[in-house]
N, C-alpha and C positions, 0 to 999 in steps of 0.2 A: 831524043827519040831513039838514037842508035843504042844508047845505054839500056833503055827499056827493052828494046828488041834483043839485046845481048842477054839480059837477065831472063827474059821469056824463053829463049832458046836453051839456056842453061837449065832452067826448071823443067822444061819438057824432056831434055836429055836425061836428067836424073830420074824423072818419073818413068821414062821408057826403060832405063836400066833396071829399076826396081821391079817393073811390071813384067818384063820379058826375059831378063837375063839372070840377075842374082838378087837374093833377098836374105837378110839376117833374121833368124828366128831364135827366140829364147826358149830354153828347155826348163819348164817349171816343175816337172814331176819325174819320178824315177822309173817310168815304164820301160825305158830303153837302157837301163843300167845293165852291165857296166859300160856298154859301148858309148852311151851318151850320159853325162853326169848332170844332175840337177845344178843349174847355174851356168851351163854351157850356152854360148851364143854361136849358133851354127849357120854357116853360109849355105844356101840352097841354090843349086843350079836349076833355074826355072825353065831354061831352054832345053833341058835334057830329053824330054819326051814330046813337047809340043808347045803351043802358045795359046794363051787365054786372055780375053779382054777383062779389065777390072769389073768386079761385081757380077760376074757370070758364073754359073754353076758347073760348066763343063768346058773343056778345051775346044776352041774353034778350029785348030789345026793340030794334027799329031803326026810325028815322023819316026817315033820309036815307042816301044812299050817297055814297062819295067820288067826287069829280070829277077829271077829268084835270088835272094840275098841282098838286093838293093835296099837301102834305107831311103824312104820317101816321105814327103810332106803332102798331106791331103786336106782338102776342104772338110770341115766338120760334117759328119753324116747327118742326113735329115732326122730330126727328132732328138739330136744330141742336146743335153741340157745346157751346154756351152757352145758358142760359135767359134771357139778358138781352133786354129789349124792343129792337126795331129801329126805326129811323126812316128812311124813304125817301120818294121822290116817286112819286105815281100817274102813270104815263105812258100807261096804256091801261085801259079798262074792259071789262066783259063784252060780247062781240060784236065787239070791235075785232080787227084784225090788226096785230101789232106786229113791228117789225124794227129792228135797230140796225146801221148800216154805218159802221165806223171812228168810233164815238161819235155818229154822226148818227142821230137818231130818225126812223123812217119809220112813219107811222100810216095804216092802211087804204090802203096803196099810195102815199101822198103824203108826200114829205119835209117834216118840220116845219121852219118857217122858222128858219134858223140862220146866224149871221154870225160869222166868225172875227175875233177882236179882235187887232189888230196890236200889236207891241211886246213887251217882256219880260213874263214871267209867272212868279211863284214863290209858294210857300205854305209855312207852317210845319207840319211833320209831327212826330208823336210816336209811333213804333211802340211796341207793347206791350213793356214792359220796357226801353225805351231813352229817351234824352233827346230834346229838341227838335232838329230839324235842318231846314234850308231846302232845298226841292226845286223843280226847274223844272216848268213845266206849259205846256200849250197851252190858251188861253182862247177860248171861243165863247159868244155870246149866243143863247139859244134861246127861242122863243115857242111855248107850248102853250095855245091858247085865250087867255084874258086874262092868263095868267101869263108874265112875262118874267124869265129867270133865266140866270145864267152856269153853264157846265159846264166841267170840266177833263178833259184827257187828258194822258198822259205823252208827251213829245216822242219821235219816231222809233220809236214802238211802235204796234201795233194797239190800238184803243181799245174792246175788249170787244164784238166783233161778235156779233149774235144773228140766226139765220135766221128768216124770217117764220113766225109762229105765231098761231093763233087763240086769243083769250082766252075761256075758258068763261063763260057767264052766271053771275052771282052771285059773281064773283071780280074782282080787280084785278091789274094787272101793274105791278110796282114796279121802279124803278131809282134808283141813287144819282146825284147830280149830278157826282160824281167818277167818271166812267164806267168807268175801268179799275181803280178801287180800291174796288169795292163788291161785297159778297156780297148779291145781291138776287134778283129773279125769274129771273135767268140761272142761279142756283144752286138755289133751292128752288121755282121755278115760280110760277104764279099763286096769289094768296092769297085765301081766302074772305073776303067782306066782314065776316062776323061776327067775324073775328079782328083787325079793326082796332079799336084802343083809343080813338083820338081823332085830332084834327088839331092840328099844331103851330101855335102862335099867336105867341108873342113870346119873344125871348131876354131873360131877366130879368137875367142877369149873365154874364160871361165872363172866364176867366183864360187867358193865353197865355204865351209864353216870357219876356215882360218884365213879367208881373204882370197886374193888371186891364186889360181892354180897355174903356176908357170909352166908345168909340164903339159898343160892342155893348149898352150899357145900355138896356133897354126897346126893343130893336131888333125890329121886326116881321119875321117870317121867312117867312110863308106867301105868298110871291110867285111 
């Protein structure tokens, strides 16, 4: 009986840890390249903003709100063809006006500092149902508050323009760092803060076209 009770407590502790504290998520697509690579396993801080009971659509308790530049995991928006969790960057919060011009973020009427990176740029993509292939890109270094990160666009194409729009209070506006390869708030609109599950913290491991990416081992991603 004591052994059964011990196993029960252990299982409950593991479930509580995964439900309220930390969870590992797999990155299957390139919408957050180059910050997150296809094949990354990312640890999410589920306690960062609040707490949610399993199988519920919004948080039951919140004690913080996402900040501009945070990389967050959210419940799939209603009507999404897949029910997988999504991972994106918060680029605007309630009350902001957000716009994207050829991949360049404009916040409250002011262009966010952005520097084009000279030289060649390429990344490894793996479309669903296909193998790995190398693709060209245009690289730019963007700064949003204290966060400095690279964004990608496809050469010789428009990079996901968005007309100026006001972000409602209580919501956040999300974008992928791979600006023209991301289904984000351009598709499903602003996201209620209560649907944010947590904040990306660290890449625990990663597998690419050549096997393990050792340089991604314990790589902090929330930059």
